[in-house]
N, C-alpha and C positions, 0 to 999 in steps of 0.2 A: 720229545726230549727237549728240554730247554737248553740254552747256551751254558747256563751254570752247571747243569747236570752233565753235559758233555765235557766241560772243562775238568770236572772232578774225575770222570772216567779216563780222560787223557792222562791226567796226573797219575792215576792208579796204574794205567797200562805202562807208562814210562818207568815208573818205580818197579813194577813187577819184572820187566824184561831187560832193563839196563844191564849191560855187561854179558848178556847171553847171546848165543848164535842160533837164531831160530829158523826153522824151515816151515813149509806149509804144503799139505795139510798136517804134516808132522815133521819132526826134526830130521827124518831120513830123506826128505824131499826138498830140494832147492835150498839147503841150509846155508844161512848167511847171505842170501840174496835180498836185494832191496825190496822187491815185490813181495817176498814172503812175510816180512814184518808188517807191511801194510795189509796184506790179506788177513794176517792174524788179528790185526786191529779191527778190521771190518767185521770179522767173525765174532770176536769177543764183545765189542762195544755195540754193534748194530744187530747182532744175532742172525745174520744171513751168511750163507756159504759164499765166500768170495769166488767170483768166476775166473776162468782163465782169461788172459788178455786178448787171445785171438791172434796174436802175432808173435808169441814167445818172447815178448819184451815188455818192459815197464811202460814204454811209450804207447803201447797198445791200449792202456787204460784210458788214454786221451783220444786216440784216433778211433778206436772201436767202441769205447764206452759201453762195454758188454753188460747185458741184463744179468742181475737185478740192480746194478749200480744206480741207474736213474731213479730208483725208488727211494734212495737215501742221500743222493748227491745231485747237485747242479754243476754244470761245467762253467767256469769263469775264466775268461781270457786274461792273460797277464798284460797289464798296461803300466804306464809310468805312475799312475796314482792308485791303482787297486792294491789292497793289502789282504792277504788271507787271514782267516781267523783260526783260533785254536781248535784243532780237530779237523781242519781242512787237509787236503792231500795234494801238495805240489807235485808237478810232473815236468821232467826235463825232456828236451828233444833228443833225437838220436845223435846229436853233436857230442853227447857225453856217453859214458858207459859203453864204450866200444861199439857204438851203433845201436845199443839196446835202450838208450835213454836211462832215466833214473826216476825214482819215486820215493816219497818220504812222508812223514806225519808232521804237520806244522804245529809248533809249540808257542812261538812268540816271534815278534819282529815289527818292522816298520817298512816304509817305502824303499829303503836302501838295502836292508839286510834282514835276515831272519835266522832263527834256530829251529831245527827240526830233529826228529827222532829217526835215525837212519840205520841201514845196514849196507855194507858193500860200497861205502863212500867214506874214505878215511878210516877204514877198518871193517872187518866182516861182523864184528860183534855189534849188537844194537847199542847206540849211543847218541848223545846229543851232539849235533853237528852244525857249525856255522856256515851260512851260504850268503851270496848275493843273488840277484835275479837273472844272472847271465844264463841263457839257454832254457830258462823256465818258460814253457809255453802257456801254462795256466795251472789251475788247480781244481780239484773236485771239492765243492763247498757242501758241507754237511747241512741237511735240511733239519733245522732245529725249531721251526715255528709253524710248520704245516704238515699235517698228516691226514690221510683219508681214512675215516672211521665208518663202520657199518652204521646205518641209520638207527638201529635199535640201541647201539652203544651211545649215540649222541642224545637220543631222546630219553633214555633210561640209564642213568649212571650206575644203577644197581645191577645191570645186566651182568651175568657171569662172563668174565673175560677169559680169553684164551691165554693160558699160562705160557704157551709157547710163542706168543707174539714177540716179534723182534724188538718191539719197543718196550715190552714189559708192562705189567699191570699198573704199576704206579704212574708211569708215563701216560698211559691211556686215560686213567682216571684224572690226572692233572689236566690233560687236554680237554676232557669233557667238562671239567669244572671251569676252565677258561672260557669255553664256548658258551656255557650257561651264563657266566658273568657278562660276556659280550652281548648276549641276547637281552639281559636285564637292562644294560646300558642303552641299547637301541630302543627298547620299549619305553624307558623313561624319557628318552629324547623325543620320541613320538608324542608321548603324553604332554610334555612341555610345549612342543610345537602346536599341538591342537589347542591347548589352553591359551597360548599367545594369539593364535588366530581368532579364537572365539572372543577373547578380550578386546582385540582390535575392532572386530565387527561390532561388538556391543558399544564401544566408545564412539564409533562412527554413527551408530543409530541414535545415541544420546545427543550428539552434536547436531545432526540433521533434524531431530525432533525439536530441539531448542530453537533452531533457526526457523522451523516451521511455526512454532508457537509465537515467536517474535513477529513473524510476518503476519500471522492472523491477528495478533494484537494491534499491529500498526494499521491493518485494513479496517478493523472495527473503529479505531480512533479516527481514521479518515472519514469513515461513514458518518460518525457523530459530528465531525466538524462540518461536513457537507450539509447535513440535516440542520444544524444550528445556523449556518449561513443562509439557508433557504428561509428559515423562520425570521431571521433578522431582516431579510430582504422584504418578505411579506409585510412585516410590521412597519417598515419604513415606508412602503408603498401606501399602506392604509393611513399612516400618520400624515403623509404628504397630501393625500387627497382631502383629508379632514381640514388640514391647514388652508388649503386652497379654497375650499368651500366657505370656511370661516371668513377669509379675507374678502371674497366676493360679497358675502352677506353684509359685511361691514360697510 
C-alpha cells in the first residue's frame, strides 16, 4: 500500500464514521472507547483482526505491541523532531485516560501539534480532535513501502492472487510492478558500469600501445643514427689514412 493509497483510505474512514459512536468488534462491545475506533480502522484499512491490547488499555498497544500489529506497523518513539504521518496511530501514556492511556488515528500536524480522529477524548463520538504531544509516548507507523511477498508472486505478476489478502490484489500487483521496475533499473546500472569499465580498459590499452609504438620508433631511429655514426667514422679513418700516405709520398 502506498502512502497516497493510505491517505485516501484514512479520508474515507474519517468521512464514514465521523459523528458515530463505534464499538469493536461490533457496536455492542466497548462502544465509544478510543481503542475501538482504532481497532475498526485496522480491520477496515489493513484487513486484519485487531488484537486485544493484552492489558485492557490503549497503552497496551505500545507496551505489548500484540501480534499481528508488527506486520503492518513499526513503533516510533516520540521525540522533539519526529512527526507522525497520516495513517499512523499515536499512543498516550497512562498519565491520561484515567490510567488507561489513549490512542487515536493521526490525520495531520507538525512538531508542535496535530489533529487526530478520536473517540473518548473530548466526546465519545468519533471526531477530529486537536492535540499537542504531551504524554504521547510514540506512535505506530504504518508500513507503506515494504511488504513480504511469496516468491511466485514476485517472479510472476500474473500469478493468481489471494483475494483475501489484507493488502488487496491491486496493492500486491502494484508492489510487484515496483519491484520489477527496480530490477530493470539495477540491471541497467550494471550494464552501464560494465560498459564504462570496458571503455576505460580499452582507452588504457590504446594509450599504452601508442607509447610502446613511440618507444619502438625511437629505438629504431637511435639504431639508425648509431649505424650512420659508425659509417662516418670508418670513412673518416680511411680518408685520413689516404691523406697521410699522399703527404708522405709527396
